[in-house]
N, CA, C, O and the ligand as a Tripos MOL2 file, in Angstrom:
@<TRIPOS>MOLECULE
protein
  249   247    63     0     0
PROTEIN
NO_CHARGES

@<TRIPOS>ATOM
      1 N          17.5020  -20.1610    3.8150 N.3       1 MET1
      2 CA         16.0400  -19.6530    3.6470 C.3       1 MET1
      3 C          15.8980  -18.1810    4.1840 C.2       1 MET1
      4 O          16.3630  -17.7390    5.2340 O.2       1 MET1
      5 N          15.1440  -17.5100    3.2210 N.am      2 PHE2
      6 CA         14.7980  -16.1300    3.6480 C.3       2 PHE2
      7 C          13.2970  -15.9400    3.9180 C.2       2 PHE2
      8 O          12.4730  -16.5980    3.2820 O.2       2 PHE2
      9 N          12.9630  -15.1250    4.7720 N.am      3 ASN3
     10 CA         11.5710  -14.8300    5.0700 C.3       3 ASN3
     11 C          10.9660  -14.2330    3.9030 C.2       3 ASN3
     12 O          11.4420  -13.1980    3.4360 O.2       3 ASN3
     13 N           9.8390  -14.8590    3.3290 N.am      4 PRO4
     14 CA          9.2100  -14.2750    2.1730 C.3       4 PRO4
     15 C           8.5270  -13.0680    2.2880 C.2       4 PRO4
     16 O           8.1200  -12.4910    1.2800 O.2       4 PRO4
     17 N           8.3380  -12.5710    3.5400 N.am      5 TYR5
     18 CA          7.5540  -11.3830    3.7640 C.3       5 TYR5
     19 C           8.4420  -10.1890    4.2510 C.2       5 TYR5
     20 O           8.0820   -9.0240    4.0850 O.2       5 TYR5
     21 N           9.6110  -10.5290    4.8570 N.am      6 THR6
     22 CA         10.3140   -9.5200    5.2460 C.3       6 THR6
     23 C          11.7620   -9.4720    4.6810 C.2       6 THR6
     24 O          12.5350   -8.5350    4.8800 O.2       6 THR6
     25 N          12.0610  -10.6520    3.9090 N.am      7 GLY7
     26 CA         13.3890  -10.7670    3.2500 C.3       7 GLY7
     27 C          14.5540  -10.9460    4.1210 C.2       7 GLY7
     28 O          15.6860  -10.8750    3.6430 O.2       7 GLY7
     29 N          14.3450  -11.1840    5.4340 N.am      8 LYS8
     30 CA         15.3900  -11.3580    6.2970 C.3       8 LYS8
     31 C          15.6730  -12.8050    6.4280 C.2       8 LYS8
     32 O          14.7360  -13.6020    6.4000 O.2       8 LYS8
     33 N          16.9750  -13.2290    6.5770 N.am      9 PRO9
     34 CA         17.3970  -14.5960    6.6960 C.3       9 PRO9
     35 C          16.9930  -15.2350    7.9540 C.2       9 PRO9
     36 O          17.0300  -14.5950    9.0060 O.2       9 PRO9
     37 N          16.6060  -16.4670    7.9100 N.am     10 ASP10
     38 CA         16.2660  -17.2790    9.1600 C.3      10 ASP10
     39 C          15.2330  -16.6620   10.0940 C.2      10 ASP10
     40 O          15.3220  -16.8610   11.3050 O.2      10 ASP10
     41 N          14.3000  -15.9540    9.5990 N.am     11 SER11
     42 CA         13.2110  -15.3790   10.2670 C.3      11 SER11
     43 C          11.8730  -16.1260    9.9610 C.2      11 SER11
     44 O          11.6060  -16.2570    8.7670 O.2      11 SER11
     45 N          11.0270  -16.6150   10.8430 N.am     12 ASP12
     46 CA          9.9320  -17.2210   10.4560 C.3      12 ASP12
     47 C           8.6210  -16.4470   10.9370 C.2      12 ASP12
     48 O           7.5050  -16.9640   11.0020 O.2      12 ASP12
     49 N           8.9070  -15.2220   11.2410 N.am     13 ALA13
     50 CA          7.7450  -14.2730   11.6480 C.3      13 ALA13
     51 C           6.9440  -14.0160   10.4220 C.2      13 ALA13
     52 O           7.4190  -13.3730    9.4860 O.2      13 ALA13
     53 N           5.5940  -14.5610   10.4030 N.am     14 ILE14
     54 CA          4.7510  -14.3760    9.3000 C.3      14 ILE14
     55 C           3.6120  -13.5160    9.6990 C.2      14 ILE14
     56 O           2.9860  -13.7200   10.7390 O.2      14 ILE14
     57 N           3.3160  -12.4560    8.7880 N.am     15 PRO15
     58 CA          2.1630  -11.5000    9.2000 C.3      15 PRO15
     59 C           0.8360  -12.3060    9.0850 C.2      15 PRO15
     60 O           0.6460  -13.2740    8.3500 O.2      15 PRO15
     61 N          -0.0070  -11.7560    9.9080 N.am     16 LYS16
     62 CA         -1.3500  -12.5220   10.0390 C.3      16 LYS16
     63 C          -1.9880  -12.5340    8.6470 C.2      16 LYS16
     64 O          -2.4030  -13.5980    8.1890 O.2      16 LYS16
     65 N          -2.0700  -11.5260    8.0400 N.am     17 ALA17
     66 CA         -2.7650  -11.5800    6.5860 C.3      17 ALA17
     67 C          -2.0330  -12.6390    5.7230 C.2      17 ALA17
     68 O          -2.6870  -13.2890    4.9060 O.2      17 ALA17
     69 N          -0.7640  -12.8300    5.8630 N.am     18 ALA18
     70 CA         -0.0170  -13.8550    5.1100 C.3      18 ALA18
     71 C          -0.4970  -15.1700    5.4770 C.2      18 ALA18
     72 O          -0.8610  -15.9770    4.6230 O.2      18 ALA18
     73 N          -0.5110  -15.4250    6.7760 N.am     19 GLU19
     74 CA         -0.9870  -16.6980    7.2880 C.3      19 GLU19
     75 C          -2.3410  -17.2030    6.6970 C.2      19 GLU19
     76 O          -2.5770  -18.3710    6.3900 O.2      19 GLU19
     77 N          -3.2310  -16.0990    6.5810 N.am     20 LEU20
     78 CA         -4.5670  -16.4250    5.9670 C.3      20 LEU20
     79 C          -4.5190  -16.5260    4.4330 C.2      20 LEU20
     80 O          -5.5340  -16.7680    3.7810 O.2      20 LEU20
     81 N          -3.3460  -16.3380    3.8900 N.am     21 GLY21
     82 CA         -3.2400  -16.5520    2.4830 C.3      21 GLY21
     83 C          -3.6590  -15.1920    1.6520 C.2      21 GLY21
     84 O          -3.8070  -15.2170    0.4300 O.2      21 GLY21
     85 N          -3.8020  -14.2280    2.2960 N.am     22 LEU22
     86 CA         -4.3230  -12.9790    1.6500 C.3      22 LEU22
     87 C          -3.0770  -12.1510    1.2060 C.2      22 LEU22
     88 O          -3.2330  -11.2750    0.3550 O.2      22 LEU22
     89 N          -2.0100  -12.3570    1.6730 N.am     23 GLU23
     90 CA         -0.8240  -11.4920    1.4260 C.3      23 GLU23
     91 C           0.2070  -12.2430    0.6330 C.2      23 GLU23
     92 O           0.7330  -13.2240    1.1580 O.2      23 GLU23
     93 N           0.5640  -11.8580   -0.6460 N.am     24 PRO24
     94 CA          1.5700  -12.5680   -1.2720 C.3      24 PRO24
     95 C           2.9390  -12.3640   -0.8110 C.2      24 PRO24
     96 O           3.2400  -11.2490   -0.3870 O.2      24 PRO24
     97 N           3.7890  -13.2800   -0.8400 N.am     25 PRO25
     98 CA          5.2420  -13.1940   -0.4670 C.3      25 PRO25
     99 C           5.9180  -12.0770   -1.2350 C.2      25 PRO25
    100 O           5.5380  -11.9310   -2.3970 O.2      25 PRO25
    101 N           6.8250  -11.2910   -0.7920 N.am     26 ARG26
    102 CA          7.4200  -10.1630   -1.4460 C.3      26 ARG26
    103 C           8.9280  -10.5620   -1.6880 C.2      26 ARG26
    104 O           9.6040   -9.8570   -2.4370 O.2      26 ARG26
    105 N           9.4160  -11.5550   -1.1410 N.am     27 TYR27
    106 CA         10.8500  -11.8840   -1.2790 C.3      27 TYR27
    107 C          10.9680  -13.2610   -1.4510 C.2      27 TYR27
    108 O          10.2310  -14.0360   -0.8410 O.2      27 TYR27
    109 N          12.0570  -13.7350   -2.4320 N.am     28 CYS28
    110 CA         12.1860  -15.1010   -2.6980 C.3      28 CYS28
    111 C          12.9220  -15.7810   -1.4340 C.2      28 CYS28
    112 O          13.8180  -15.2250   -0.7990 O.2      28 CYS28
    113 N          12.4460  -16.9750   -1.1830 N.am     29 THR29
    114 CA         12.8200  -17.7650    0.1070 C.3      29 THR29
    115 C          14.1970  -18.2070   -0.2080 C.2      29 THR29
    116 O          15.0020  -18.3210    0.7150 O.2      29 THR29
    117 N          14.5870  -18.5010   -1.5910 N.am     30 GLU30
    118 CA         15.8460  -18.9850   -1.8520 C.3      30 GLU30
    119 C          17.0730  -18.0050   -1.7260 C.2      30 GLU30
    120 O          18.1370  -18.2860   -1.1730 O.2      30 GLU30
    121 N          16.7540  -16.8120   -2.3290 N.am     31 CYS31
    122 CA         17.8810  -15.8340   -2.3660 C.3      31 CYS31
    123 C          17.6230  -14.4980   -1.6800 C.2      31 CYS31
    124 O          18.5350  -13.6820   -1.5480 O.2      31 CYS31
    125 N          16.3940  -14.2720   -1.2440 N.am     32 GLY32
    126 CA         16.0440  -13.0560   -0.5010 C.3      32 GLY32
    127 C          15.8710  -11.7660   -1.4930 C.2      32 GLY32
    128 O          15.6790  -10.6480   -1.0150 O.2      32 GLY32
    129 N          15.9400  -11.9620   -2.7330 N.am     33 ARG33
    130 CA         15.6180  -10.8870   -3.6580 C.3      33 ARG33
    131 C          14.1890  -10.5520   -3.6480 C.2      33 ARG33
    132 O          13.3150  -11.3870   -3.4160 O.2      33 ARG33
    133 N          13.9560   -9.2430   -3.9180 N.am     34 ARG34
    134 CA         12.5740   -8.7800   -3.9470 C.3      34 ARG34
    135 C          11.8720   -9.4220   -5.3070 C.2      34 ARG34
    136 O          12.4530   -9.4590   -6.3910 O.2      34 ARG34
    137 N          10.8010   -9.8210   -5.1230 N.am     35 MET35
    138 CA         10.1630  -10.4160   -6.3410 C.3      35 MET35
    139 C           9.1080   -9.5140   -6.9740 C.2      35 MET35
    140 O           8.4620   -8.7320   -6.2750 O.2      35 MET35
    141 N           8.9530   -9.6010   -8.1080 N.am     36 VAL36
    142 CA          7.7680   -9.0890   -8.8460 C.3      36 VAL36
    143 C           6.5360   -9.6900   -8.3980 C.2      36 VAL36
    144 O           6.4510  -10.9130   -8.5020 O.2      36 VAL36
    145 N           5.4470   -8.9650   -7.8600 N.am     37 VAL37
    146 CA          4.3500   -9.6730   -7.3420 C.3      37 VAL37
    147 C           3.1130   -9.0130   -8.2000 C.2      37 VAL37
    148 O           3.0010   -7.8180   -8.4740 O.2      37 VAL37
    149 N           2.2870   -9.9810   -8.5300 N.am     38 GLN38
    150 CA          0.9740   -9.6930   -9.2110 C.3      38 GLN38
    151 C          -0.1200  -10.3190   -8.4960 C.2      38 GLN38
    152 O          -0.1140  -11.5240   -8.2490 O.2      38 GLN38
    153 N          -1.1250   -9.4850   -8.1330 N.am     39 VAL39
    154 CA         -2.3780  -10.0840   -7.4190 C.3      39 VAL39
    155 C          -3.4740  -10.0490   -8.3600 C.2      39 VAL39
    156 O          -3.7490   -9.0740   -9.0600 O.2      39 VAL39
    157 N          -4.0940  -11.1610   -8.3480 N.am     40 ASN40
    158 CA         -5.2390  -11.3970   -9.3440 C.3      40 ASN40
    159 C          -6.4590  -11.5940   -8.5440 C.2      40 ASN40
    160 O          -6.3010  -11.9300   -7.3700 O.2      40 ASN40
    161 N          -7.7080  -11.4290   -9.0220 N.am     41 PRO41
    162 CA         -8.9390  -11.6960   -8.2280 C.3      41 PRO41
    163 C          -8.8870  -13.0400   -7.5670 C.2      41 PRO41
    164 O          -9.5030  -13.2150   -6.5150 O.2      41 PRO41
    165 N          -8.1990  -13.9850   -8.1130 N.am     42 ASP42
    166 CA         -8.3780  -15.4070   -7.5750 C.3      42 ASP42
    167 C          -7.0480  -15.9120   -7.1230 C.2      42 ASP42
    168 O          -6.8300  -17.1230   -7.0650 O.2      42 ASP42
    169 N          -6.1210  -14.9870   -6.7890 N.am     43 GLY43
    170 CA         -4.8970  -15.3370   -6.1440 C.3      43 GLY43
    171 C          -3.7580  -14.4360   -6.5490 C.2      43 GLY43
    172 O          -3.9770  -13.2670   -6.8690 O.2      43 GLY43
    173 N          -2.5450  -14.9540   -6.5420 N.am     44 TRP44
    174 CA         -1.4120  -14.0810   -6.7480 C.3      44 TRP44
    175 C          -0.3060  -15.0420   -7.2940 C.2      44 TRP44
    176 O          -0.2990  -16.2600   -7.1160 O.2      44 TRP44
    177 N           0.6580  -14.2980   -8.0070 N.am     45 TRP45
    178 CA          1.9570  -14.9530   -8.2530 C.3      45 TRP45
    179 C           2.9740  -13.9100   -7.9310 C.2      45 TRP45
    180 O           2.6750  -12.7160   -7.8960 O.2      45 TRP45
    181 N           4.3120  -14.4120   -7.6690 N.am     46 ALA46
    182 CA          5.3520  -13.6100   -7.3540 C.3      46 ALA46
    183 C           6.6960  -14.3460   -8.1340 C.2      46 ALA46
    184 O           6.9830  -15.5410   -8.0660 O.2      46 ALA46
    185 N           7.3260  -13.4390   -8.7820 N.am     47 LYS47
    186 CA          8.4950  -13.9710   -9.6550 C.3      47 LYS47
    187 C           9.8530  -13.3890   -9.1470 C.2      47 LYS47
    188 O          10.0690  -12.1880   -8.9820 O.2      47 LYS47
    189 N          10.6830  -14.3410   -8.9350 N.am     48 CYS48
    190 CA         12.0160  -14.1140   -8.7120 C.3      48 CYS48
    191 C          12.8780  -14.2100  -10.0600 C.2      48 CYS48
    192 O          12.7590  -15.1630  -10.8310 O.2      48 CYS48
    193 N          13.7380  -13.1640  -10.2730 N.am     49 SER49
    194 CA         14.4640  -13.0820  -11.5760 C.3      49 SER49
    195 C          15.4200  -14.3660  -11.6260 C.2      49 SER49
    196 O          15.9160  -14.6840  -12.7070 O.2      49 SER49
    197 N          15.6700  -15.0670  -10.5330 N.am     50 ARG50
    198 CA         16.5560  -16.1050  -10.4720 C.3      50 ARG50
    199 C          15.8770  -17.4420  -10.4740 C.2      50 ARG50
    200 O          16.2760  -18.4240  -11.1020 O.2      50 ARG50
    201 N          14.8370  -17.3880   -9.7290 N.am     51 HIS51
    202 CA         14.1310  -18.7420   -9.2980 C.3      51 HIS51
    203 C          12.7310  -18.9350   -9.8870 C.2      51 HIS51
    204 O          12.0980  -19.9680   -9.6730 O.2      51 HIS51
    205 N          12.2830  -17.9850  -10.5900 N.am     52 GLY52
    206 CA         11.0040  -18.1890  -11.3700 C.3      52 GLY52
    207 C           9.8200  -17.8090  -10.4690 C.2      52 GLY52
    208 O           9.9200  -17.0280   -9.5230 O.2      52 GLY52
    209 N           8.6120  -18.4720  -10.8690 N.am     53 VAL53
    210 CA          7.3710  -17.9090  -10.3930 C.3      53 VAL53
    211 C           6.8870  -18.8300   -9.2350 C.2      53 VAL53
    212 O           6.9680  -20.0570   -9.2930 O.2      53 VAL53
    213 N           6.4030  -18.1780   -8.2330 N.am     54 THR54
    214 CA          5.5800  -18.8490   -7.1430 C.3      54 THR54
    215 C           4.1210  -18.4250   -7.4090 C.2      54 THR54
    216 O           3.8460  -17.2420   -7.6060 O.2      54 THR54
    217 N           3.1440  -19.4420   -7.4150 N.am     55 ASP55
    218 CA          1.7270  -19.1530   -7.5780 C.3      55 ASP55
    219 C           1.0560  -19.5380   -6.3670 C.2      55 ASP55
    220 O           1.4500  -20.5010   -5.7100 O.2      55 ASP55
    221 N          -0.0150  -18.7840   -6.0060 N.am     56 SER56
    222 CA         -0.7020  -19.0880   -4.8910 C.3      56 SER56
    223 C          -1.5070  -20.4090   -4.9590 C.2      56 SER56
    224 O          -1.8030  -21.0570   -3.9550 O.2      56 SER56
    225 N          -1.8390  -20.7580   -6.2300 N.am     57 HIS57
    226 CA         -2.4760  -22.0740   -6.5220 C.3      57 HIS57
    227 C          -1.5080  -23.2380   -6.2250 C.2      57 HIS57
    228 O          -1.9290  -24.2710   -5.7040 O.2      57 HIS57
    229 N          -0.2940  -23.0820   -6.5340 N.am     58 ASP58
    230 CA          0.6920  -24.1490   -6.1780 C.3      58 ASP58
    231 C           0.7550  -24.3050   -4.6610 C.2      58 ASP58
    232 O           0.9070  -25.4330   -4.1910 O.2      58 ASP58
    233 N           0.6520  -23.2890   -3.9070 N.am     59 LEU59
    234 CA          0.7630  -23.3700   -2.4860 C.3      59 LEU59
    235 C          -0.5380  -24.1650   -1.8590 C.2      59 LEU59
    236 O          -0.4320  -24.8830   -0.8640 O.2      59 LEU59
    237 N          -1.6430  -23.9740   -2.4860 N.am     60 GLU60
    238 CA         -2.8920  -24.5620   -2.0800 C.3      60 GLU60
    239 C          -2.8790  -25.9570   -2.3340 C.2      60 GLU60
    240 O          -3.5130  -26.7070   -1.5910 O.2      60 GLU60
    241 N          -2.2090  -26.4090   -3.3290 N.am     61 ARG61
    242 CA         -2.2290  -27.9100   -3.6070 C.3      61 ARG61
    243 C          -1.4300  -28.6740   -2.6560 C.2      61 ARG61
    244 O          -1.7090  -29.8560   -2.4570 O.2      61 ARG61
    245 N          -0.3960  -28.0690   -2.0080 N.am     62 ARG62
    246 CA          0.3990  -28.8390   -1.0580 C.3      62 ARG62
    247 C          -0.3940  -29.3940    0.1110 C.2      62 ARG62
    248 O           0.1700  -30.0610    0.9780 O.2      62 ARG62
    249 ZN         15.3840  -16.3640   -5.8800 Zn       63 ZN63
@<TRIPOS>BOND
     1     1     2 1
     2     2     3 1
     3     3     4 2
     4     3     5 am
     5     5     6 1
     6     6     7 1
     7     7     8 2
     8     7     9 am
     9     9    10 1
    10    10    11 1
    11    11    12 2
    12    11    13 am
    13    13    14 1
    14    14    15 1
    15    15    16 2
    16    15    17 am
    17    17    18 1
    18    18    19 1
    19    19    20 2
    20    19    21 am
    21    21    22 1
    22    22    23 1
    23    23    24 2
    24    23    25 am
    25    25    26 1
    26    26    27 1
    27    27    28 2
    28    27    29 am
    29    29    30 1
    30    30    31 1
    31    31    32 2
    32    31    33 am
    33    33    34 1
    34    34    35 1
    35    35    36 2
    36    35    37 am
    37    37    38 1
    38    38    39 1
    39    39    40 2
    40    39    41 am
    41    41    42 1
    42    42    43 1
    43    43    44 2
    44    43    45 am
    45    45    46 1
    46    46    47 1
    47    47    48 2
    48    47    49 am
    49    49    50 1
    50    50    51 1
    51    51    52 2
    52    51    53 am
    53    53    54 1
    54    54    55 1
    55    55    56 2
    56    55    57 am
    57    57    58 1
    58    58    59 1
    59    59    60 2
    60    59    61 am
    61    61    62 1
    62    62    63 1
    63    63    64 2
    64    63    65 am
    65    65    66 1
    66    66    67 1
    67    67    68 2
    68    67    69 am
    69    69    70 1
    70    70    71 1
    71    71    72 2
    72    71    73 am
    73    73    74 1
    74    74    75 1
    75    75    76 2
    76    75    77 am
    77    77    78 1
    78    78    79 1
    79    79    80 2
    80    79    81 am
    81    81    82 1
    82    82    83 1
    83    83    84 2
    84    83    85 am
    85    85    86 1
    86    86    87 1
    87    87    88 2
    88    87    89 am
    89    89    90 1
    90    90    91 1
    91    91    92 2
    92    91    93 am
    93    93    94 1
    94    94    95 1
    95    95    96 2
    96    95    97 am
    97    97    98 1
    98    98    99 1
    99    99   100 2
   100    99   101 am
   101   101   102 1
   102   102   103 1
   103   103   104 2
   104   103   105 am
   105   105   106 1
   106   106   107 1
   107   107   108 2
   108   107   109 am
   109   109   110 1
   110   110   111 1
   111   111   112 2
   112   111   113 am
   113   113   114 1
   114   114   115 1
   115   115   116 2
   116   115   117 am
   117   117   118 1
   118   118   119 1
   119   119   120 2
   120   119   121 am
   121   121   122 1
   122   122   123 1
   123   123   124 2
   124   123   125 am
   125   125   126 1
   126   126   127 1
   127   127   128 2
   128   127   129 am
   129   129   130 1
   130   130   131 1
   131   131   132 2
   132   131   133 am
   133   133   134 1
   134   134   135 1
   135   135   136 2
   136   135   137 am
   137   137   138 1
   138   138   139 1
   139   139   140 2
   140   139   141 am
   141   141   142 1
   142   142   143 1
   143   143   144 2
   144   143   145 am
   145   145   146 1
   146   146   147 1
   147   147   148 2
   148   147   149 am
   149   149   150 1
   150   150   151 1
   151   151   152 2
   152   151   153 am
   153   153   154 1
   154   154   155 1
   155   155   156 2
   156   155   157 am
   157   157   158 1
   158   158   159 1
   159   159   160 2
   160   159   161 am
   161   161   162 1
   162   162   163 1
   163   163   164 2
   164   163   165 am
   165   165   166 1
   166   166   167 1
   167   167   168 2
   168   167   169 am
   169   169   170 1
   170   170   171 1
   171   171   172 2
   172   171   173 am
   173   173   174 1
   174   174   175 1
   175   175   176 2
   176   175   177 am
   177   177   178 1
   178   178   179 1
   179   179   180 2
   180   179   181 am
   181   181   182 1
   182   182   183 1
   183   183   184 2
   184   183   185 am
   185   185   186 1
   186   186   187 1
   187   187   188 2
   188   187   189 am
   189   189   190 1
   190   190   191 1
   191   191   192 2
   192   191   193 am
   193   193   194 1
   194   194   195 1
   195   195   196 2
   196   195   197 am
   197   197   198 1
   198   198   199 1
   199   199   200 2
   200   199   201 am
   201   201   202 1
   202   202   203 1
   203   203   204 2
   204   203   205 am
   205   205   206 1
   206   206   207 1
   207   207   208 2
   208   207   209 am
   209   209   210 1
   210   210   211 1
   211   211   212 2
   212   211   213 am
   213   213   214 1
   214   214   215 1
   215   215   216 2
   216   215   217 am
   217   217   218 1
   218   218   219 1
   219   219   220 2
   220   219   221 am
   221   221   222 1
   222   222   223 1
   223   223   224 2
   224   223   225 am
   225   225   226 1
   226   226   227 1
   227   227   228 2
   228   227   229 am
   229   229   230 1
   230   230   231 1
   231   231   232 2
   232   231   233 am
   233   233   234 1
   234   234   235 1
   235   235   236 2
   236   235   237 am
   237   237   238 1
   238   238   239 1
   239   239   240 2
   240   239   241 am
   241   241   242 1
   242   242   243 1
   243   243   244 2
   244   243   245 am
   245   245   246 1
   246   246   247 1
   247   247   248 2
@<TRIPOS>SUBSTRUCTURE
     1 MET1         2 RESIDUE 1 A MET
     2 PHE2         6 RESIDUE 1 A PHE
     3 ASN3        10 RESIDUE 1 A ASN
     4 PRO4        14 RESIDUE 1 A PRO
     5 TYR5        18 RESIDUE 1 A TYR
     6 THR6        22 RESIDUE 1 A THR
     7 GLY7        26 RESIDUE 1 A GLY
     8 LYS8        30 RESIDUE 1 A LYS
     9 PRO9        34 RESIDUE 1 A PRO
    10 ASP10       38 RESIDUE 1 A ASP
    11 SER11       42 RESIDUE 1 A SER
    12 ASP12       46 RESIDUE 1 A ASP
    13 ALA13       50 RESIDUE 1 A ALA
    14 ILE14       54 RESIDUE 1 A ILE
    15 PRO15       58 RESIDUE 1 A PRO
    16 LYS16       62 RESIDUE 1 A LYS
    17 ALA17       66 RESIDUE 1 A ALA
    18 ALA18       70 RESIDUE 1 A ALA
    19 GLU19       74 RESIDUE 1 A GLU
    20 LEU20       78 RESIDUE 1 A LEU
    21 GLY21       82 RESIDUE 1 A GLY
    22 LEU22       86 RESIDUE 1 A LEU
    23 GLU23       90 RESIDUE 1 A GLU
    24 PRO24       94 RESIDUE 1 A PRO
    25 PRO25       98 RESIDUE 1 A PRO
    26 ARG26      102 RESIDUE 1 A ARG
    27 TYR27      106 RESIDUE 1 A TYR
    28 CYS28      110 RESIDUE 1 A CYS
    29 THR29      114 RESIDUE 1 A THR
    30 GLU30      118 RESIDUE 1 A GLU
    31 CYS31      122 RESIDUE 1 A CYS
    32 GLY32      126 RESIDUE 1 A GLY
    33 ARG33      130 RESIDUE 1 A ARG
    34 ARG34      134 RESIDUE 1 A ARG
    35 MET35      138 RESIDUE 1 A MET
    36 VAL36      142 RESIDUE 1 A VAL
    37 VAL37      146 RESIDUE 1 A VAL
    38 GLN38      150 RESIDUE 1 A GLN
    39 VAL39      154 RESIDUE 1 A VAL
    40 ASN40      158 RESIDUE 1 A ASN
    41 PRO41      162 RESIDUE 1 A PRO
    42 ASP42      166 RESIDUE 1 A ASP
    43 GLY43      170 RESIDUE 1 A GLY
    44 TRP44      174 RESIDUE 1 A TRP
    45 TRP45      178 RESIDUE 1 A TRP
    46 ALA46      182 RESIDUE 1 A ALA
    47 LYS47      186 RESIDUE 1 A LYS
    48 CYS48      190 RESIDUE 1 A CYS
    49 SER49      194 RESIDUE 1 A SER
    50 ARG50      198 RESIDUE 1 A ARG
    51 HIS51      202 RESIDUE 1 A HIS
    52 GLY52      206 RESIDUE 1 A GLY
    53 VAL53      210 RESIDUE 1 A VAL
    54 THR54      214 RESIDUE 1 A THR
    55 ASP55      218 RESIDUE 1 A ASP
    56 SER56      222 RESIDUE 1 A SER
    57 HIS57      226 RESIDUE 1 A HIS
    58 ASP58      230 RESIDUE 1 A ASP
    59 LEU59      234 RESIDUE 1 A LEU
    60 GLU60      238 RESIDUE 1 A GLU
    61 ARG61      242 RESIDUE 1 A ARG
    62 ARG62      246 RESIDUE 1 A ARG
    63 ZN63       249 GROUP 0 **** ****
């Protein structure tokens, strides 16, 4: 696992804004690649070229 906000392996430090759901992840948790991030008025999505799209609405449903 990679930290989605720093891209570092085995780090669970999460920025405060991210905890509140305001900050989209920047790195893929599977491979640590930098993702393409798109912020919308109602949320965000982040796309890894290998692992596909993570959507803020998917996270809210968990
Ligand atoms: Zn990935």
